[in-house]
C-alpha positions as CSV (number, residue, x, y, z in Angstrom):
1,X,28.2,-22.1,-14.6
2,X,28.2,-22.1,-10.7
3,X,25.1,-20.8,-9.2
4,X,25.7,-19.2,-5.9
5,X,23.2,-19.4,-2.9
6,X,22.8,-16.6,-0.2
7,X,21.8,-18.0,3.2
8,X,19.9,-16.3,5.6
9,X,21.2,-16.3,9.3
10,X,19.0,-18.2,11.6
11,X,16.4,-15.6,13.0
12,X,17.2,-13.1,10.2
13,X,14.8,-11.3,8.2
14,X,15.6,-11.4,4.4
15,X,15.8,-8.2,2.4
16,X,12.9,-9.3,0.2
17,X,10.8,-9.7,3.3
18,X,11.6,-6.2,4.5
19,X,10.7,-4.8,1.1
20,X,7.5,-6.5,0.8
21,X,6.5,-5.2,4.3
22,X,7.7,-1.6,3.4
23,X,5.5,-1.8,0.1
24,X,2.6,-3.0,2.1
25,X,2.9,0.0,4.5
26,X,3.2,2.4,1.6
27,X,0.2,0.9,-0.1
28,X,-2.1,0.9,2.9
29,X,-0.8,4.5,3.5
30,X,-1.7,5.8,0.2
31,X,-5.2,3.9,0.4
32,X,-5.9,5.6,3.6
33,X,-4.9,9.0,2.7
34,X,-6.7,8.7,-0.5
35,X,-9.9,7.5,1.0
36,X,-9.9,10.0,4.0
37,X,-9.0,13.2,2.0
38,X,-11.8,15.3,0.4
39,X,-12.2,14.9,-3.3
40,X,-11.3,18.5,-4.1
41,X,-8.2,18.5,-2.1
42,X,-7.0,15.3,-4.1
43,X,-8.1,16.7,-7.4
44,X,-6.1,20.0,-6.7
45,X,-3.0,18.2,-5.5
46,X,-3.1,15.9,-8.9
47,X,-3.8,19.0,-10.9
48,X,-0.6,21.0,-9.3
49,X,1.6,17.9,-9.9
50,X,0.6,17.8,-13.5
51,X,1.2,21.4,-14.1
52,X,4.8,21.0,-12.0
53,X,5.8,18.1,-14.4
54,X,4.7,20.2,-17.7
55,X,1.7,18.1,-18.7
56,X,-1.1,20.3,-20.0
57,X,-4.6,19.1,-18.4
58,X,-7.0,21.6,-19.9
């Protein structure tokens, strides 16, 4: 079995680094949003999503 290696051009950014960066930005955005929204609004949004997906919550 011959293993192939992918090389990154000098000065290039790997797709893995881009994915890690975007996941970090998304995570920080979610934490910031959840930390700054009022509790009732967050509860109502989660409640509506549960009903939209067919999950009973009562």
